[in-house]
All heavy atoms as a GROMACS GRO file, in nm:
protein
  591
    1MET      N    1   0.082  -0.120   0.000
    1MET     CA    2   0.000   0.000   0.000
    1MET      C    3   0.087   0.126   0.000
    1MET      O    4   0.053   0.222  -0.066
    1MET     CB    5  -0.091  -0.004   0.123
    1MET     CG    6  -0.192   0.106   0.126
    1MET     SD    7  -0.307   0.083  -0.010
    1MET     CE    8  -0.424   0.207   0.025
    2LYS      N    9   0.197   0.122   0.074
    2LYS     CA   10   0.286   0.239   0.078
    2LYS      C   11   0.346   0.265  -0.059
    2LYS      O   12   0.365   0.381  -0.098
    2LYS     CB   13   0.398   0.218   0.181
    2LYS     CG   14   0.352   0.228   0.323
    2LYS     CD   15   0.469   0.212   0.417
    2LYS     CE   16   0.425   0.215   0.561
    2LYS     NZ   17   0.537   0.200   0.654
    3LYS      N   18   0.375   0.157  -0.132
    3LYS     CA   19   0.433   0.174  -0.265
    3LYS      C   20   0.334   0.242  -0.359
    3LYS      O   21   0.372   0.328  -0.438
    3LYS     CB   22   0.475   0.039  -0.323
    3LYS     CG   23   0.597  -0.019  -0.258
    3LYS     CD   24   0.635  -0.150  -0.322
    3LYS     CE   25   0.755  -0.210  -0.252
    3LYS     NZ   26   0.796  -0.337  -0.313
    4ILE      N   27   0.208   0.206  -0.349
    4ILE     CA   28   0.105   0.265  -0.435
    4ILE      C   29   0.089   0.413  -0.402
    4ILE      O   30   0.084   0.498  -0.493
    4ILE     CB   31  -0.029   0.191  -0.420
    4ILE    CG1   32  -0.016   0.050  -0.476
    4ILE    CG2   33  -0.141   0.266  -0.491
    4ILE    CD1   34  -0.136  -0.039  -0.452
    5ILE      N   35   0.084   0.446  -0.276
    5ILE     CA   36   0.070   0.586  -0.235
    5ILE      C   37   0.191   0.668  -0.282
    5ILE      O   38   0.176   0.778  -0.333
    5ILE     CB   39   0.049   0.597  -0.082
    5ILE    CG1   40  -0.087   0.538  -0.044
    5ILE    CG2   41   0.061   0.741  -0.036
    5ILE    CD1   42  -0.109   0.525   0.103
    6THR      N   43   0.308   0.612  -0.266
    6THR     CA   44   0.429   0.680  -0.310
    6THR      C   45   0.428   0.700  -0.462
    6THR      O   46   0.464   0.807  -0.511
    6THR     CB   47   0.554   0.600  -0.270
    6THR    OG1   48   0.553   0.580  -0.128
    6THR    CG2   49   0.681   0.670  -0.310
    7LEU      N   50   0.385   0.599  -0.535
    7LEU     CA   51   0.379   0.608  -0.680
    7LEU      C   52   0.279   0.716  -0.724
    7LEU      O   53   0.311   0.799  -0.810
    7LEU     CB   54   0.341   0.473  -0.740
    7LEU     CG   55   0.325   0.469  -0.891
    7LEU    CD1   56   0.459   0.497  -0.958
    7LEU    CD2   57   0.270   0.335  -0.934
    8VAL      N   58   0.161   0.716  -0.664
    8VAL     CA   59   0.060   0.815  -0.699
    8VAL      C   60   0.111   0.956  -0.668
    8VAL      O   61   0.098   1.047  -0.749
    8VAL     CB   62  -0.073   0.786  -0.625
    8VAL    CG1   63  -0.171   0.901  -0.641
    8VAL    CG2   64  -0.134   0.658  -0.677
    9PHE      N   65   0.170   0.973  -0.552
    9PHE     CA   66   0.222   1.104  -0.514
    9PHE      C   67   0.332   1.150  -0.611
    9PHE      O   68   0.336   1.265  -0.652
    9PHE     CB   69   0.276   1.100  -0.371
    9PHE     CG   70   0.330   1.232  -0.324
    9PHE    CD1   71   0.245   1.337  -0.295
    9PHE    CD2   72   0.467   1.252  -0.314
    9PHE    CE1   73   0.294   1.460  -0.253
    9PHE    CE2   74   0.518   1.374  -0.273
    9PHE     CZ   75   0.431   1.479  -0.243
   10SER      N   76   0.418   1.058  -0.650
   10SER     CA   77   0.527   1.091  -0.743
   10SER      C   78   0.472   1.133  -0.878
   10SER      O   79   0.518   1.230  -0.938
   10SER     CB   80   0.619   0.972  -0.762
   10SER     OG   81   0.680   0.939  -0.640
   11LEU      N   82   0.370   1.064  -0.927
   11LEU     CA   83   0.310   1.099  -1.054
   11LEU      C   84   0.243   1.236  -1.048
   11LEU      O   85   0.250   1.313  -1.143
   11LEU     CB   86   0.210   0.993  -1.097
   11LEU     CG   87   0.269   0.859  -1.139
   11LEU    CD1   88   0.159   0.756  -1.165
   11LEU    CD2   89   0.357   0.874  -1.262
   12MET      N   90   0.180   1.266  -0.938
   12MET     CA   91   0.117   1.398  -0.922
   12MET      C   92   0.223   1.507  -0.922
   12MET      O   93   0.206   1.612  -0.983
   12MET     CB   94   0.034   1.404  -0.794
   12MET     CG   95  -0.094   1.324  -0.801
   12MET     SD   96  -0.195   1.318  -0.652
   12MET     CE   97  -0.142   1.448  -0.550
   13LEU      N   98   0.331   1.483  -0.856
   13LEU     CA   99   0.440   1.581  -0.848
   13LEU      C  100   0.503   1.605  -0.984
   13LEU      O  101   0.526   1.718  -1.025
   13LEU     CB  102   0.546   1.534  -0.748
   13LEU     CG  103   0.659   1.630  -0.719
   13LEU    CD1  104   0.605   1.758  -0.656
   13LEU    CD2  105   0.759   1.566  -0.625
   14ILE      N  106   0.524   1.499  -1.058
   14ILE     CA  107   0.584   1.510  -1.191
   14ILE      C  108   0.490   1.585  -1.285
   14ILE      O  109   0.532   1.673  -1.359
   14ILE     CB  110   0.619   1.371  -1.248
   14ILE    CG1  111   0.736   1.311  -1.170
   14ILE    CG2  112   0.652   1.378  -1.397
   14ILE    CD1  113   0.761   1.165  -1.199
   15SER      N  114   0.362   1.554  -1.281
   15SER     CA  115   0.268   1.619  -1.372
   15SER      C  116   0.252   1.767  -1.339
   15SER      O  117   0.236   1.850  -1.428
   15SER     CB  118   0.132   1.549  -1.370
   15SER     OG  119   0.071   1.562  -1.243
   16SER      N  120   0.257   1.804  -1.212
   16SER     CA  121   0.242   1.946  -1.177
   16SER      C  122   0.363   2.027  -1.222
   16SER      O  123   0.349   2.141  -1.263
   16SER     CB  124   0.218   1.963  -1.027
   16SER     OG  125   0.332   1.927  -0.954
   17THR      N  126   0.482   1.969  -1.219
   17THR     CA  127   0.599   2.043  -1.265
   17THR      C  128   0.600   2.056  -1.417
   17THR      O  129   0.652   2.153  -1.470
   17THR     CB  130   0.730   1.978  -1.216
   17THR    OG1  131   0.734   1.842  -1.259
   17THR    CG2  132   0.743   1.987  -1.067
   18SER      N  133   0.540   1.960  -1.487
   18SER     CA  134   0.537   1.973  -1.633
   18SER      C  135   0.441   2.083  -1.674
   18SER      O  136   0.463   2.154  -1.771
   18SER     CB  137   0.497   1.841  -1.698
   18SER     OG  138   0.365   1.806  -1.666
   19PHE      N  139   0.331   2.101  -1.601
   19PHE     CA  140   0.239   2.211  -1.630
   19PHE      C  141   0.306   2.344  -1.599
   19PHE      O  142   0.282   2.443  -1.666
   19PHE     CB  143   0.111   2.198  -1.547
   19PHE     CG  144   0.016   2.096  -1.600
   19PHE    CD1  145  -0.023   1.990  -1.521
   19PHE    CD2  146  -0.036   2.105  -1.729
   19PHE    CE1  147  -0.112   1.895  -1.569
   19PHE    CE2  148  -0.124   2.010  -1.777
   19PHE     CZ  149  -0.161   1.905  -1.697
   20ALA      N  150   0.386   2.349  -1.497
   20ALA     CA  151   0.451   2.474  -1.458
   20ALA      C  152   0.544   2.524  -1.566
   20ALA      O  153   0.567   2.644  -1.578
   20ALA     CB  154   0.528   2.453  -1.328
   21GLY      N  155   0.595   2.435  -1.648
   21GLY     CA  156   0.688   2.474  -1.752
   21GLY      C  157   0.625   2.548  -1.868
   21GLY      O  158   0.694   2.621  -1.939
   22SER      N  159   0.495   2.533  -1.890
   22SER     CA  160   0.434   2.599  -2.005
   22SER      C  161   0.392   2.742  -1.975
   22SER      O  162   0.380   2.823  -2.068
   22SER     CB  163   0.315   2.518  -2.056
   22SER     OG  164   0.217   2.507  -1.956
   23CYS      N  165   0.371   2.775  -1.850
   23CYS     CA  166   0.329   2.912  -1.816
   23CYS      C  167   0.432   3.016  -1.858
   23CYS      O  168   0.395   3.115  -1.923
   23CYS     CB  169   0.301   2.925  -1.666
   23CYS     SG  170   0.173   2.816  -1.603
   24PRO      N  171   0.560   2.999  -1.826
   24PRO     CA  172   0.658   3.099  -1.867
   24PRO      C  173   0.668   3.114  -2.020
   24PRO      O  174   0.691   3.223  -2.071
   24PRO     CB  175   0.790   3.047  -1.810
   24PRO     CG  176   0.749   2.964  -1.693
   24PRO     CD  177   0.620   2.900  -1.736
   25ALA      N  178   0.650   3.004  -2.092
   25ALA     CA  179   0.657   3.011  -2.238
   25ALA      C  180   0.541   3.095  -2.293
   25ALA      O  181   0.561   3.178  -2.382
   25ALA     CB  182   0.653   2.870  -2.297
   26ILE      N  183   0.422   3.074  -2.239
   26ILE     CA  184   0.306   3.152  -2.283
   26ILE      C  185   0.324   3.298  -2.242
   26ILE      O  186   0.291   3.389  -2.317
   26ILE     CB  187   0.175   3.094  -2.224
   26ILE    CG1  188   0.154   2.950  -2.269
   26ILE    CG2  189   0.055   3.179  -2.268
   26ILE    CD1  190   0.040   2.878  -2.199
   27LEU      N  191   0.379   3.319  -2.124
   27LEU     CA  192   0.404   3.455  -2.075
   27LEU      C  193   0.497   3.531  -2.170
   27LEU      O  194   0.474   3.648  -2.201
   27LEU     CB  195   0.464   3.448  -1.934
   27LEU     CG  196   0.473   3.574  -1.854
   27LEU    CD1  197   0.336   3.637  -1.832
   27LEU    CD2  198   0.537   3.546  -1.719
   28LYS      N  199   0.600   3.464  -2.219
   28LYS     CA  200   0.693   3.526  -2.314
   28LYS      C  201   0.622   3.561  -2.445
   28LYS      O  202   0.649   3.665  -2.504
   28LYS     CB  203   0.811   3.433  -2.341
   28LYS     CG  204   0.909   3.427  -2.227
   28LYS     CD  205   1.024   3.335  -2.259
   28LYS     CE  206   1.115   3.320  -2.138
   28LYS     NZ  207   1.226   3.227  -2.164
   29GLN      N  208   0.531   3.473  -2.488
   29GLN     CA  209   0.455   3.501  -2.611
   29GLN      C  210   0.369   3.626  -2.593
   29GLN      O  211   0.363   3.711  -2.683
   29GLN     CB  212   0.364   3.384  -2.646
   29GLN     CG  213   0.434   3.263  -2.701
   29GLN     CD  214   0.334   3.151  -2.729
   29GLN    OE1  215   0.233   3.137  -2.663
   29GLN    NE2  216   0.365   3.071  -2.830
   30VAL      N  217   0.303   3.635  -2.477
   30VAL     CA  218   0.217   3.751  -2.450
   30VAL      C  219   0.303   3.878  -2.448
   30VAL      O  220   0.266   3.978  -2.511
   30VAL     CB  221   0.141   3.734  -2.316
   30VAL    CG1  222   0.069   3.862  -2.277
   30VAL    CG2  223   0.042   3.620  -2.325
   31ASP      N  224   0.415   3.874  -2.381
   31ASP     CA  225   0.503   3.991  -2.373
   31ASP      C  226   0.551   4.035  -2.512
   31ASP      O  227   0.554   4.154  -2.542
   31ASP     CB  228   0.623   3.964  -2.283
   31ASP     CG  229   0.585   3.957  -2.135
   31ASP    OD1  230   0.478   4.008  -2.099
   31ASP    OD2  231   0.666   3.903  -2.057
   32ALA      N  232   0.586   3.939  -2.596
   32ALA     CA  233   0.633   3.971  -2.731
   32ALA      C  234   0.521   4.036  -2.812
   32ALA      O  235   0.545   4.133  -2.885
   32ALA     CB  236   0.683   3.845  -2.800
   33LYS      N  237   0.401   3.985  -2.799
   33LYS     CA  238   0.288   4.040  -2.876
   33LYS      C  239   0.247   4.177  -2.822
   33LYS      O  240   0.205   4.262  -2.899
   33LYS     CB  241   0.171   3.943  -2.873
   33LYS     CG  242   0.202   3.813  -2.942
   33LYS     CD  243   0.093   3.777  -3.037
   33LYS     CE  244   0.125   3.646  -3.103
   33LYS     NZ  245   0.146   3.662  -3.245
   34ILE      N  246   0.258   4.197  -2.690
   34ILE     CA  247   0.223   4.328  -2.633
   34ILE      C  248   0.317   4.435  -2.689
   34ILE      O  249   0.273   4.544  -2.724
   34ILE     CB  250   0.230   4.324  -2.478
   34ILE    CG1  251   0.110   4.250  -2.421
   34ILE    CG2  252   0.236   4.465  -2.421
   34ILE    CD1  253   0.115   4.230  -2.271
   35SER      N  254   0.445   4.403  -2.698
   35SER     CA  255   0.542   4.503  -2.743
   35SER      C  256   0.521   4.546  -2.888
   35SER      O  257   0.555   4.658  -2.925
   35SER     CB  258   0.684   4.453  -2.722
   35SER     OG  259   0.708   4.341  -2.805
   36SER      N  260   0.461   4.458  -2.968
   36SER     CA  261   0.439   4.491  -3.108
   36SER      C  262   0.291   4.514  -3.139
   36SER      O  263   0.253   4.522  -3.256
   36SER     CB  264   0.494   4.381  -3.198
   36SER     OG  265   0.422   4.261  -3.176
   37SER      N  266   0.211   4.529  -3.036
   37SER     CA  267   0.066   4.542  -3.055
   37SER      C  268   0.025   4.682  -3.097
   37SER      O  269   0.085   4.781  -3.057
   37SER     CB  270  -0.003   4.505  -2.923
   37SER     OG  271  -0.141   4.531  -2.933
   38LYS      N  272  -0.081   4.687  -3.176
   38LYS     CA  273  -0.138   4.815  -3.217
   38LYS      C  274  -0.284   4.823  -3.171
   38LYS      O  275  -0.369   4.880  -3.238
   38LYS     CB  276  -0.128   4.830  -3.368
   38LYS     CG  277   0.015   4.837  -3.417
   38LYS     CD  278   0.025   4.850  -3.565
   38LYS     CE  279   0.171   4.851  -3.606
   38LYS     NZ  280   0.189   4.852  -3.751
   39LEU      N  281  -0.312   4.763  -3.056
   39LEU     CA  282  -0.446   4.764  -3.000
   39LEU      C  283  -0.477   4.898  -2.936
   39LEU      O  284  -0.386   4.974  -2.902
   39LEU     CB  285  -0.460   4.653  -2.894
   39LEU     CG  286  -0.448   4.509  -2.944
   39LEU    CD1  287  -0.448   4.414  -2.824
   39LEU    CD2  288  -0.563   4.475  -3.037
   40SER      N  289  -0.606   4.921  -2.914
   40SER     CA  290  -0.645   5.043  -2.844
   40SER      C  291  -0.595   5.039  -2.700
   40SER      O  292  -0.575   4.930  -2.645
   40SER     CB  293  -0.798   5.058  -2.846
   40SER     OG  294  -0.856   4.960  -2.764
   41PRO      N  295  -0.576   5.155  -2.639
   41PRO     CA  296  -0.526   5.158  -2.500
   41PRO      C  297  -0.616   5.080  -2.403
   41PRO      O  298  -0.565   5.016  -2.311
   41PRO     CB  299  -0.523   5.306  -2.466
   41PRO     CG  300  -0.508   5.375  -2.598
   41PRO     CD  301  -0.582   5.290  -2.697
   42ALA      N  302  -0.746   5.082  -2.424
   42ALA     CA  303  -0.838   5.012  -2.334
   42ALA      C  304  -0.819   4.861  -2.343
   42ALA      O  305  -0.812   4.791  -2.240
   42ALA     CB  306  -0.983   5.049  -2.366
   43VAL      N  307  -0.807   4.809  -2.465
   43VAL     CA  308  -0.788   4.665  -2.484
   43VAL      C  309  -0.648   4.624  -2.434
   43VAL      O  310  -0.633   4.519  -2.372
   43VAL     CB  311  -0.809   4.625  -2.632
   43VAL    CG1  312  -0.777   4.478  -2.653
   43VAL    CG2  313  -0.951   4.656  -2.676
   44LEU      N  314  -0.550   4.708  -2.462
   44LEU     CA  315  -0.414   4.679  -2.417
   44LEU      C  316  -0.407   4.673  -2.264
   44LEU      O  317  -0.338   4.587  -2.209
   44LEU     CB  318  -0.318   4.784  -2.471
   44LEU     CG  319  -0.171   4.750  -2.472
   44LEU    CD1  320  -0.144   4.618  -2.546
   44LEU    CD2  321  -0.090   4.861  -2.536
   45LYS      N  322  -0.479   4.761  -2.198
   45LYS     CA  323  -0.483   4.758  -2.051
   45LYS      C  324  -0.544   4.628  -2.000
   45LYS      O  325  -0.495   4.568  -1.905
   45LYS     CB  326  -0.563   4.878  -2.000
   45LYS     CG  327  -0.569   4.887  -1.850
   45LYS     CD  328  -0.647   5.007  -1.804
   45LYS     CE  329  -0.655   5.010  -1.652
   45LYS     NZ  330  -0.734   5.122  -1.602
   46GLU      N  331  -0.650   4.583  -2.068
   46GLU     CA  332  -0.716   4.457  -2.031
   46GLU      C  333  -0.620   4.339  -2.051
   46GLU      O  334  -0.612   4.249  -1.965
   46GLU     CB  335  -0.841   4.439  -2.117
   46GLU     CG  336  -0.931   4.327  -2.074
   46GLU     CD  337  -1.058   4.320  -2.158
   46GLU    OE1  338  -1.098   4.423  -2.216
   46GLU    OE2  339  -1.116   4.211  -2.164
   47VAL      N  340  -0.547   4.340  -2.161
   47VAL     CA  341  -0.450   4.234  -2.189
   47VAL      C  342  -0.340   4.232  -2.082
   47VAL      O  343  -0.302   4.126  -2.033
   47VAL     CB  344  -0.389   4.251  -2.330
   47VAL    CG1  345  -0.268   4.161  -2.350
   47VAL    CG2  346  -0.494   4.223  -2.436
   48LYS      N  347  -0.290   4.350  -2.045
   48LYS     CA  348  -0.185   4.357  -1.945
   48LYS      C  349  -0.235   4.308  -1.808
   48LYS      O  350  -0.161   4.246  -1.733
   48LYS     CB  351  -0.131   4.499  -1.934
   48LYS     CG  352  -0.045   4.537  -2.053
   48LYS     CD  353   0.008   4.679  -2.042
   48LYS     CE  354   0.096   4.713  -2.162
   48LYS     NZ  355   0.150   4.850  -2.154
   49THR      N  356  -0.362   4.336  -1.778
   49THR     CA  357  -0.421   4.288  -1.653
   49THR      C  358  -0.427   4.135  -1.654
   49THR      O  359  -0.392   4.070  -1.555
   49THR     CB  360  -0.562   4.348  -1.631
   49THR    OG1  361  -0.550   4.490  -1.626
   49THR    CG2  362  -0.624   4.296  -1.503
   50LEU      N  363  -0.472   4.077  -1.766
   50LEU     CA  364  -0.476   3.930  -1.778
   50LEU      C  365  -0.336   3.872  -1.765
   50LEU      O  366  -0.316   3.771  -1.698
   50LEU     CB  367  -0.536   3.890  -1.913
   50LEU     CG  368  -0.686   3.908  -1.929
   50LEU    CD1  369  -0.726   3.894  -2.076
   50LEU    CD2  370  -0.762   3.809  -1.844
   51ARG      N  371  -0.238   3.938  -1.826
   51ARG     CA  372  -0.100   3.891  -1.819
   51ARG      C  373  -0.047   3.893  -1.677
   51ARG      O  374   0.011   3.796  -1.630
   51ARG     CB  375  -0.013   3.982  -1.908
   51ARG     CG  376   0.133   3.942  -1.914
   51ARG     CD  377   0.217   4.060  -1.868
   51ARG     NE  378   0.358   4.026  -1.868
   51ARG     CZ  379   0.426   3.992  -1.759
   51ARG    NH1  380   0.369   3.985  -1.643
   51ARG    NH2  381   0.554   3.964  -1.765
   52ASP      N  382  -0.072   4.003  -1.606
   52ASP     CA  383  -0.025   4.015  -1.468
   52ASP      C  384  -0.093   3.914  -1.378
   52ASP      O  385  -0.028   3.852  -1.292
   52ASP     CB  386  -0.047   4.157  -1.416
   52ASP     CG  387   0.040   4.259  -1.486
   52ASP    OD1  388   0.141   4.220  -1.549
   52ASP    OD2  389   0.007   4.379  -1.479
   53ASN      N  390  -0.223   3.894  -1.396
   53ASN     CA  391  -0.296   3.795  -1.316
   53ASN      C  392  -0.248   3.653  -1.348
   53ASN      O  393  -0.240   3.568  -1.258
   53ASN     CB  394  -0.446   3.808  -1.338
   53ASN     CG  395  -0.504   3.934  -1.277
   53ASN    OD1  396  -0.444   3.994  -1.188
   53ASN    ND2  397  -0.619   3.975  -1.325
   54GLY      N  398  -0.215   3.628  -1.474
   54GLY     CA  399  -0.160   3.497  -1.512
   54GLY      C  400  -0.026   3.471  -1.447
   54GLY      O  401   0.002   3.360  -1.402
   55GLU      N  402   0.057   3.574  -1.442
   55GLU     CA  403   0.188   3.560  -1.378
   55GLU      C  404   0.172   3.535  -1.227
   55GLU      O  405   0.241   3.450  -1.170
   55GLU     CB  406   0.273   3.684  -1.402
   55GLU     CG  407   0.414   3.672  -1.347
   55GLU     CD  408   0.499   3.793  -1.375
   55GLU    OE1  409   0.445   3.904  -1.395
   55GLU    OE2  410   0.622   3.777  -1.376
   56LYS      N  411   0.080   3.606  -1.164
   56LYS     CA  412   0.056   3.586  -1.020
   56LYS      C  413   0.006   3.445  -0.993
   56LYS      O  414   0.048   3.381  -0.896
   56LYS     CB  415  -0.046   3.688  -0.970
   56LYS     CG  416   0.008   3.827  -0.957
   56LYS     CD  417  -0.102   3.923  -0.911
   56LYS     CE  418  -0.056   4.068  -0.920
   56LYS     NZ  419  -0.165   4.162  -0.892
   57ALA      N  420  -0.085   3.396  -1.079
   57ALA     CA  421  -0.138   3.260  -1.061
   57ALA      C  422  -0.025   3.158  -1.076
   57ALA      O  423  -0.018   3.061  -0.999
   57ALA     CB  424  -0.249   3.233  -1.163
   58HIS      N  425   0.063   3.179  -1.172
   58HIS     CA  426   0.176   3.088  -1.191
   58HIS      C  427   0.265   3.085  -1.067
   58HIS      O  428   0.303   2.978  -1.019
   58HIS     CB  429   0.258   3.130  -1.313
   58HIS     CG  430   0.390   3.059  -1.325
   58HIS    ND1  431   0.398   2.926  -1.358
   58HIS    CD2  432   0.516   3.101  -1.305
   58HIS    CE1  433   0.526   2.891  -1.359
   58HIS    NE2  434   0.600   2.996  -1.327
   59LYS      N  435   0.296   3.202  -1.015
   59LYS     CA  436   0.385   3.210  -0.899
   59LYS      C  437   0.324   3.149  -0.774
   59LYS      O  438   0.395   3.103  -0.686
   59LYS     CB  439   0.424   3.355  -0.873
   59LYS     CG  440   0.522   3.409  -0.975
   59LYS     CD  441   0.563   3.551  -0.946
   59LYS     CE  442   0.666   3.598  -1.049
   59LYS     NZ  443   0.708   3.735  -1.025
   60SER      N  444   0.189   3.148  -0.767
   60SER     CA  445   0.124   3.089  -0.650
   60SER      C  446   0.089   2.941  -0.672
   60SER      O  447   0.023   2.880  -0.590
   60SER     CB  448  -0.002   3.168  -0.612
   60SER     OG  449  -0.098   3.160  -0.715
   61GLY      N  450   0.135   2.885  -0.785
   61GLY     CA  451   0.116   2.742  -0.809
   61GLY      C  452  -0.013   2.705  -0.877
   61GLY      O  453  -0.044   2.587  -0.893
   62LYS      N  454  -0.089   2.801  -0.922
   62LYS     CA  455  -0.217   2.775  -0.989
   62LYS      C  456  -0.194   2.777  -1.140
   62LYS      O  457  -0.234   2.869  -1.211
   62LYS     CB  458  -0.320   2.880  -0.948
   62LYS     CG  459  -0.348   2.881  -0.799
   62LYS     CD  460  -0.443   2.994  -0.763
   62LYS     CE  461  -0.462   2.998  -0.612
   62LYS     NZ  462  -0.541   3.114  -0.572
   63HIS      N  463  -0.132   2.672  -1.190
   63HIS     CA  464  -0.086   2.670  -1.328
   63HIS      C  465  -0.200   2.660  -1.429
   63HIS      O  466  -0.191   2.721  -1.536
   63HIS     CB  467   0.018   2.560  -1.347
   63HIS     CG  468   0.134   2.576  -1.256
   63HIS    ND1  469   0.224   2.680  -1.268
   63HIS    CD2  470   0.174   2.507  -1.147
   63HIS    CE1  471   0.314   2.673  -1.173
   63HIS    NE2  472   0.286   2.568  -1.097
   64ALA      N  473  -0.304   2.588  -1.397
   64ALA     CA  474  -0.417   2.578  -1.490
   64ALA      C  475  -0.483   2.715  -1.506
   64ALA      O  476  -0.516   2.757  -1.617
   64ALA     CB  477  -0.518   2.476  -1.440
   65GLU      N  478  -0.501   2.784  -1.395
   65GLU     CA  479  -0.559   2.918  -1.400
   65GLU      C  480  -0.466   3.014  -1.476
   65GLU      O  481  -0.513   3.096  -1.556
   65GLU     CB  482  -0.583   2.970  -1.258
   65GLU     CG  483  -0.645   3.108  -1.253
   65GLU     CD  484  -0.664   3.160  -1.112
   65GLU    OE1  485  -0.660   3.080  -1.015
   65GLU    OE2  486  -0.682   3.281  -1.097
   66SER      N  487  -0.337   3.001  -1.453
   66SER     CA  488  -0.239   3.085  -1.520
   66SER      C  489  -0.247   3.066  -1.672
   66SER      O  490  -0.251   3.163  -1.748
   66SER     CB  491  -0.098   3.051  -1.471
   66SER     OG  492  -0.002   3.120  -1.546
   67GLU      N  493  -0.249   2.941  -1.716
   67GLU     CA  494  -0.258   2.913  -1.859
   67GLU      C  495  -0.387   2.968  -1.918
   67GLU      O  496  -0.386   3.024  -2.028
   67GLU     CB  497  -0.249   2.763  -1.885
   67GLU     CG  498  -0.109   2.708  -1.868
   67GLU     CD  499  -0.100   2.563  -1.910
   67GLU    OE1  500  -0.170   2.523  -2.006
   67GLU    OE2  501  -0.024   2.490  -1.847
   68LYS      N  502  -0.495   2.955  -1.846
   68LYS     CA  503  -0.624   3.006  -1.894
   68LYS      C  504  -0.617   3.157  -1.914
   68LYS      O  505  -0.658   3.210  -2.019
   68LYS     CB  506  -0.735   2.971  -1.793
   68LYS     CG  507  -0.871   3.022  -1.832
   68LYS     CD  508  -0.973   2.990  -1.724
   68LYS     CE  509  -1.102   3.064  -1.753
   68LYS     NZ  510  -1.193   3.063  -1.640
   69LEU      N  511  -0.565   3.230  -1.816
   69LEU     CA  512  -0.556   3.375  -1.824
   69LEU      C  513  -0.461   3.420  -1.936
   69LEU      O  514  -0.492   3.511  -2.013
   69LEU     CB  515  -0.510   3.432  -1.691
   69LEU     CG  516  -0.609   3.421  -1.576
   69LEU    CD1  517  -0.540   3.449  -1.442
   69LEU    CD2  518  -0.726   3.514  -1.596
   70LEU      N  519  -0.347   3.353  -1.945
   70LEU     CA  520  -0.249   3.391  -2.046
   70LEU      C  521  -0.297   3.359  -2.187
   70LEU      O  522  -0.275   3.438  -2.281
   70LEU     CB  523  -0.115   3.322  -2.018
   70LEU     CG  524  -0.045   3.367  -1.891
   70LEU    CD1  525   0.075   3.278  -1.860
   70LEU    CD2  526  -0.004   3.513  -1.897
   71ASN      N  527  -0.368   3.248  -2.203
   71ASN     CA  528  -0.424   3.216  -2.335
   71ASN      C  529  -0.534   3.313  -2.374
   71ASN      O  530  -0.549   3.347  -2.490
   71ASN     CB  531  -0.474   3.072  -2.338
   71ASN     CG  532  -0.361   2.972  -2.353
   71ASN    OD1  533  -0.267   2.997  -2.427
   71ASN    ND2  534  -0.370   2.862  -2.283
   72GLU      N  535  -0.610   3.359  -2.276
   72GLU     CA  536  -0.711   3.460  -2.302
   72GLU      C  537  -0.646   3.592  -2.348
   72GLU      O  538  -0.694   3.657  -2.440
   72GLU     CB  539  -0.795   3.484  -2.176
   72GLU     CG  540  -0.918   3.568  -2.200
   72GLU     CD  541  -1.005   3.581  -2.076
   72GLU    OE1  542  -1.000   3.492  -1.988
   72GLU    OE2  543  -1.080   3.680  -2.068
   73ALA      N  544  -0.535   3.626  -2.287
   73ALA     CA  545  -0.461   3.746  -2.327
   73ALA      C  546  -0.411   3.730  -2.471
   73ALA      O  547  -0.420   3.824  -2.550
   73ALA     CB  548  -0.344   3.770  -2.232
   74LEU      N  549  -0.362   3.611  -2.504
   74LEU     CA  550  -0.315   3.588  -2.641
   74LEU      C  551  -0.428   3.602  -2.742
   74LEU      O  552  -0.409   3.657  -2.851
   74LEU     CB  553  -0.254   3.448  -2.653
   74LEU     CG  554  -0.110   3.432  -2.605
   74LEU    CD1  555  -0.066   3.287  -2.613
   74LEU    CD2  556  -0.016   3.519  -2.684
   75LYS      N  557  -0.547   3.553  -2.706
   75LYS     CA  558  -0.661   3.565  -2.797
   75LYS      C  559  -0.695   3.712  -2.822
   75LYS      O  560  -0.723   3.753  -2.935
   75LYS     CB  561  -0.784   3.494  -2.739
   75LYS     CG  562  -0.778   3.345  -2.750
   75LYS     CD  563  -0.902   3.281  -2.693
   75LYS     CE  564  -0.887   3.130  -2.687
   75LYS     NZ  565  -1.002   3.066  -2.620
   76LYS      N  566  -0.691   3.791  -2.717
   76LYS     CA  567  -0.721   3.934  -2.732
   76LYS      C  568  -0.614   4.005  -2.816
   76LYS      O  569  -0.641   4.106  -2.879
   76LYS     CB  570  -0.736   4.001  -2.597
   76LYS     CG  571  -0.862   3.959  -2.524
   76LYS     CD  572  -0.884   4.040  -2.400
   76LYS     CE  573  -1.008   3.997  -2.326
   76LYS     NZ  574  -1.132   4.036  -2.394
   77LEU      N  575  -0.493   3.950  -2.815
   77LEU     CA  576  -0.384   4.006  -2.894
   77LEU      C  577  -0.390   3.959  -3.040
   77LEU      O  578  -0.308   3.998  -3.121
   77LEU     CB  579  -0.250   3.969  -2.833
   77LEU     CG  580  -0.214   4.043  -2.705
   77LEU    CD1  581  -0.101   3.974  -2.632
   77LEU    CD2  582  -0.177   4.188  -2.736
   78GLY      N  583  -0.483   3.870  -3.069
   78GLY     CA  584  -0.499   3.821  -3.205
   78GLY      C  585  -0.413   3.701  -3.240
   78GLY      O  586  -0.385   3.675  -3.356
   79ALA      N  587  -0.368   3.632  -3.140
   79ALA     CA  588  -0.284   3.514  -3.164
   79ALA      C  589  -0.365   3.389  -3.181
   79ALA      O  590  -0.474   3.376  -3.139
   79ALA     CB  591  -0.185   3.495  -3.049
   0.00000   0.00000   0.00000
């Protein structure tokens, strides 16, 4: 039983670190698109808010939420 619990815990740990790796990549995409964006100031402010909230979620370990926010920012940027 201990082996099964250890195995399950190890798999959860490995999968959470793999999700953590995609947040910074998406964050870099958002930053690159923001710098070359020609959006209105209101939309750009909304995108930057999504980006900042995505970064905060990533830093607090909420990687699914982070990816959701960052992907939403990319959509608004036309990606």
